C-alpha positions in Angstrom: -87.8 94.2 -7.0 -86.8 98.0 -7.2 -87.0 100.4 -10.5 -84.2 100.2 -12.6 -82.3 103.6 -13.2 -80.1 103.7 -16.4 -79.5 107.0 -16.9 -76.0 108.2 -16.4 -74.7 110.2 -13.4 -73.0 113.4 -13.9 -71.6 115.4 -11.0 -73.8 118.3 -10.3 -72.4 121.5 -10.4 -69.6 121.0 -12.3 -68.8 121.4 -16.0 -66.8 118.9 -17.8 -63.5 120.1 -20.0 -62.0 117.0 -20.8 -61.6 113.2 -20.2 -58.4 111.6 -18.8 -60.1 108.0 -18.9 -63.4 106.3 -18.4 -63.7 107.3 -14.7 -61.3 110.7 -14.6 -62.6 114.3 -16.1 -61.1 117.7 -15.8 -64.1 119.9 -14.8 -64.6 123.7 -14.1 -66.6 124.3 -10.7 -69.7 126.4 -11.6 -69.6 128.4 -9.1 -65.7 129.4 -8.2 -64.6 128.9 -11.9 -61.6 126.8 -10.3 -60.0 123.6 -12.3 -60.9 120.4 -10.3 -60.3 116.7 -11.3 -63.4 114.2 -11.1 -62.6 110.7 -10.0 -66.1 108.9 -10.9 -66.9 105.8 -8.3 -68.5 103.1 -10.2 -72.2 102.3 -8.8 -71.7 98.6 -8.2 -69.0 99.7 -5.8 -71.1 101.5 -3.8 -74.5 99.8 -3.5 -73.1 97.4 -0.7 -74.4 99.4 2.3 -71.7 98.5 4.9 -68.8 99.1 2.6 -70.7 102.3 1.7 -70.8 103.3 5.1 -67.1 102.4 5.7 -66.1 104.5 2.5 -68.2 107.5 4.2 -66.2 107.4 7.3 -62.9 107.1 5.8 -64.0 110.1 3.5 -65.0 112.8 6.4 -61.5 111.6 7.7 -59.8 112.0 4.4 -60.6 115.8 4.4 -58.4 116.1 7.6 -55.5 114.3 6.0 -52.5 117.4 4.9 -51.9 117.7 1.6 -48.2 117.6 1.3 -47.9 114.1 0.0 -51.4 113.8 -1.1 -53.7 114.9 -4.0 -55.7 117.5 -2.3 -59.1 116.3 -1.3 -62.4 118.4 -1.9 -65.6 116.3 -1.3 -67.4 113.8 -2.8 -70.6 114.1 -4.7 -73.1 111.2 -4.7 -75.8 110.2 -6.8 -78.9 110.9 -4.8 -80.1 107.1 -5.8 -77.8 105.8 -3.0 -80.3 107.1 -0.4 -82.9 105.0 -1.4 -82.4 101.6 0.4 -82.6 98.7 -1.0 -83.1 100.3 -4.7 -81.0 98.7 -7.4 -80.1 101.6 -9.5 -78.5 99.7 -12.4 -74.8 100.5 -13.8 -72.3 103.8 -14.4 -71.3 106.1 -12.0 -72.5 106.2 -8.0 -70.7 109.2 -7.2 -67.3 111.6 -8.2 -64.2 112.2 -5.7 -63.5 115.8 -6.1 -59.7 116.9 -6.2 -57.7 120.0 -7.0 -56.1 120.2 -10.6 -52.4 119.3 -10.2 -50.7 119.1 -13.4 -48.9 115.8 -13.3 -48.8 112.1 -14.8 -49.8 108.9 -13.3 -47.0 106.6 -11.9 -48.3 104.1 -14.1 -48.3 106.0 -17.3 -44.3 106.7 -16.6 -43.8 103.1 -16.2 -45.2 101.8 -19.1 -43.9 104.6 -21.5 -40.5 104.9 -19.8 -39.7 101.7 -18.1 -37.6 101.2 -14.8 -37.1 104.3 -12.8 -34.0 104.0 -11.3 -32.6 103.0 -7.9 -33.0 106.9 -6.5 -35.8 108.0 -8.0 -37.7 104.9 -6.8 -36.6 105.7 -3.5 -38.3 109.1 -3.9 -41.5 107.7 -4.9 -41.3 104.9 -2.3 -40.6 107.6 0.3 -43.1 110.5 -0.7 -45.9 108.1 -1.0 -45.0 106.2 2.5 -45.6 109.6 3.9 -48.9 110.1 2.3 -49.8 106.9 3.8 -48.8 107.7 6.8 -50.9 110.8 7.0 -53.3 109.2 5.8 -52.8 106.5 8.5 -52.9 108.9 11.2 -56.2 110.6 10.1 -57.8 107.2 10.4 -58.1 106.2 6.8 -57.0 102.9 6.7 -58.6 101.5 3.7 -56.9 102.5 0.5 -55.8 101.3 -2.8 -52.2 101.7 -4.0 -51.5 101.2 -7.0 -49.2 102.9 -9.4 -52.5 104.5 -11.6 -52.8 106.1 -8.3 -50.0 108.0 -7.6 -49.4 111.3 -9.3 -45.9 112.6 -10.4 -45.6 116.4 -10.8 -43.2 118.1 -13.2 -41.2 119.3 -10.1 -40.5 115.5 -8.8 -43.0 115.6 -6.2 -45.3 112.4 -5.5 -49.0 112.2 -4.7 -51.3 109.8 -3.6 -54.9 109.7 -5.2 -57.7 107.5 -4.4 -57.5 107.3 -0.8 -60.2 105.4 0.8 -61.2 104.0 -2.3 -60.2 100.3 -0.4 -63.2 100.3 1.5 -65.6 99.8 -1.9 -63.4 98.3 -4.4 -61.5 94.8 -4.3 -57.6 94.8 -3.9 -55.9 94.8 -6.8 -54.7 91.3 -7.3 -51.1 92.0 -8.3 -50.5 93.8 -5.2 -53.0 92.1 -2.8 -51.3 91.1 0.3 -51.1 88.0 1.9 -53.5 88.4 4.8 -56.5 90.1 2.3 -56.4 86.5 0.3 -58.0 85.3 3.8 -60.5 88.2 4.1 -58.4 89.5 7.2 -59.3 92.7 8.6 -56.9 95.6 6.6 -54.5 97.5 8.2 -52.0 100.1 7.4 -49.3 97.3 7.1 -51.7 96.1 4.1 -51.3 99.6 2.5 -47.3 99.1 2.9 -47.2 95.8 1.3 -48.7 96.9 -1.7 -46.3 100.2 -1.6 -43.6 97.5 -1.6 -44.9 95.9 -4.7 -45.3 99.3 -6.3 -41.6 99.9 -5.4 -40.6 96.9 -7.0 -42.1 98.0 -10.1 -40.3 101.1 -10.3 -36.8 99.2 -9.7 -37.7 96.4 -12.3 -40.4 97.8 -14.3 -42.9 94.7 -13.2 -45.2 93.5 -10.2 -43.4 91.0 -8.3 -45.5 88.1 -9.0 -46.4 88.8 -12.5 -48.9 86.0 -12.8 -52.4 85.8 -15.1 -54.6 83.5 -13.0 -56.5 84.8 -9.5 -55.3 81.0 -7.8 -51.7 81.6 -8.7 -51.4 85.1 -7.9 -52.7 83.8 -4.6 -50.3 81.2 -3.9 -47.2 83.3 -5.1 -48.4 86.3 -2.5 -49.2 83.9 0.6 -46.3 81.5 0.1 -43.7 82.5 -2.5 -40.8 84.8 -1.2 -40.2 87.8 -3.6 -37.5 87.6 -6.4 -35.2 90.2 -4.8 -32.6 89.4 -6.7 -33.8 91.5 -9.6 -33.5 94.7 -7.5 -30.4 96.6 -6.7 -28.6 94.5 -3.9 -28.7 97.7 -1.2 -32.8 98.2 -1.7 -33.3 94.4 -1.3 -33.5 94.7 3.0 -36.2 97.3 2.4 -38.0 95.6 0.0 -37.2 92.3 2.0 -39.4 94.2 4.9 -41.9 95.5 3.1 -42.8 92.3 1.2 -42.8 90.2 4.4 -45.7 87.8 4.7 -46.8 88.6 7.8 -47.1 92.0 9.6 -45.0 94.3 10.7 -44.1 95.7 7.6 -41.3 98.4 8.0 -41.7 100.8 5.3 -41.9 104.3 6.7 -40.6 106.9 5.0 -37.6 107.1 7.5 -36.6 103.9 7.3 -36.3 105.0 3.0 -34.8 108.1 3.8 -31.7 106.4 6.1 -31.6 103.2 4.0 -31.1 105.5 0.8 -28.6 107.7 2.6 -26.6 105.1 3.9 -26.4 103.6 -0.1 -26.3 106.4 -2.3 -25.1 109.3 -0.4 -26.6 112.5 1.3 -27.7 113.9 -2.0 -29.5 110.8 -3.1 -32.6 112.7 -3.1 -31.8 115.5 -5.2 -30.5 113.3 -7.8 -33.5 111.2 -7.7 -36.0 113.8 -7.8 -34.2 115.7 -10.2 -34.5 112.7 -12.2 -38.0 111.6 -11.6 -38.9 115.1 -12.7 -37.1 114.7 -15.8 -38.9 111.6 -16.9 -42.2 113.4 -15.6 -41.4 116.7 -17.6 -42.0 114.8 -21.2 -45.7 113.9 -20.1 -47.1 116.9 -17.6 -49.1 119.2 -19.5 -50.7 122.8 -17.7 -54.1 122.6 -16.3 -55.9 125.2 -18.9 -57.1 128.1 -17.0 -60.4 129.3 -17.0 -60.9 132.6 -19.7 -60.9 135.9 -18.3 -63.6 137.2 -16.8 -64.7 140.8 -18.3 -64.3 143.9 -16.0 -67.2 145.3 -14.2 -67.1 149.0 -15.7 -66.7 151.4 -12.9 -67.8 154.3 -14.9 -71.3 152.9 -15.5 -73.0 155.2 -12.7 -71.0 158.2 -13.9 -72.1 157.7 -18.1 -75.7 157.1 -16.5 -75.8 160.6 -14.7 -74.4 162.4 -17.7 -76.8 161.0 -19.8 -79.8 161.8 -17.3 -78.2 165.4 -16.9 -78.4 166.0 -20.9 -81.5 164.7 -21.0 -82.9 167.2 -18.3 -80.9 170.2 -20.0 -82.2 169.3 -23.7 -86.1 169.1 -22.1 -85.4 172.6 -20.3 -84.4 174.1 -23.4 -87.5 172.7 -25.3 -89.6 174.2 -22.8 -87.7 177.2 -22.6 -88.2 177.7 -26.7 -91.5 176.5 -26.6 -92.5 179.3 -23.7 -90.4 182.0 -25.8 -92.2 181.0 -28.8 -95.3 181.2 -27.3 -95.0 184.7 -25.6 -93.8 186.6 -29.2 -96.4 185.5 -31.1 -98.3 187.9 -32.6 -101.8 186.4 -32.5 -101.1 185.8 -28.3 -99.9 189.2 -27.5 -101.7 191.1 -25.3 -102.7 194.2 -26.0 -100.3 196.1 -23.4 -97.3 194.3 -25.5 -98.7 195.8 -29.5 -96.2 198.0 -30.6 -97.2 201.5 -32.0 -100.3 201.5 -30.1 -101.6 203.0 -27.1 -104.6 201.5 -24.9 -106.9 203.6 -22.6 -109.0 202.4 -20.1 -112.7 203.7 -20.3 -114.3 205.3 -17.1 -116.9 203.9 -15.1 -119.4 206.7 -16.2 -118.7 205.8 -20.0 -119.1 201.9 -19.3 -122.8 203.3 -17.7 -123.9 205.7 -20.3 -123.2 202.5 -22.9 -125.1 200.1 -20.9 -128.2 202.2 -21.0 -128.0 203.0 -24.4 
């Protein structure tokens, strides 16, 4: 048995600013000083080597997914202990998904606090989320976990998908698990569309289509029971009937949502729905705090240094001149020719010789 590691993993290079739950953290990139969101992934979800390989492949594709309807993904920071095969590393986080920090509120919180959204706003959620899924599927990302808590609503009524590719390492949400997933069949784009159909049902009614507590009851409902379409507005029932079908294919595409909504609610349905969605989200959205300003680099430092050096040199020169003048004007050091009032006569050679003889 390998050595147990119990120390918590903290993504290096990011300073934590605030927590929005156990797994979501607002942080600052220590290199660029940009605000980012870290979504920590449990270590127990990453220790399966096959699942981790599929997760890594999906993440590599996720970088190429457009950011029109998905939360901009940057990178995945993995715990270095994941590179040790056969090593039991304990609990805690095993890595962090790094996203751009976008002001918004989770759809799950919006539904918990505000209840059903209304038909037009719900269709905006379905259309934007379906567009995000279509972009992910086009890039090859097939393992997605679609739930209300992984859908972000911004203050201007946009809808962004987050947590894409997590379906490779996490079990499907039982409340939104497609019928084929209960039999462990391979996942597909239709699996995600079924989960999104459940989310659309929740937006319209305030509850999932099959609110059961026991897993066995949920399995029976998702695989055999018809969805309770009587609880949703009549114009939306054909769309949900196709999205919650027991067998693929499931028709829940952006074009399909837009066409049905325009036929049922008029050409301005999106404007009204997005406006209502923005109004509901505005009460919860808070701006991302900006980093403190960086003190500007002083451009006059070299000039000041040069000025200081010039002053110092000038002082030294003045001191040297003063010392020289003082030395030249001192009485004890005056040369004989400089003594005032005196005349010095140099002796001749004969006088010097005669003196030496004496």
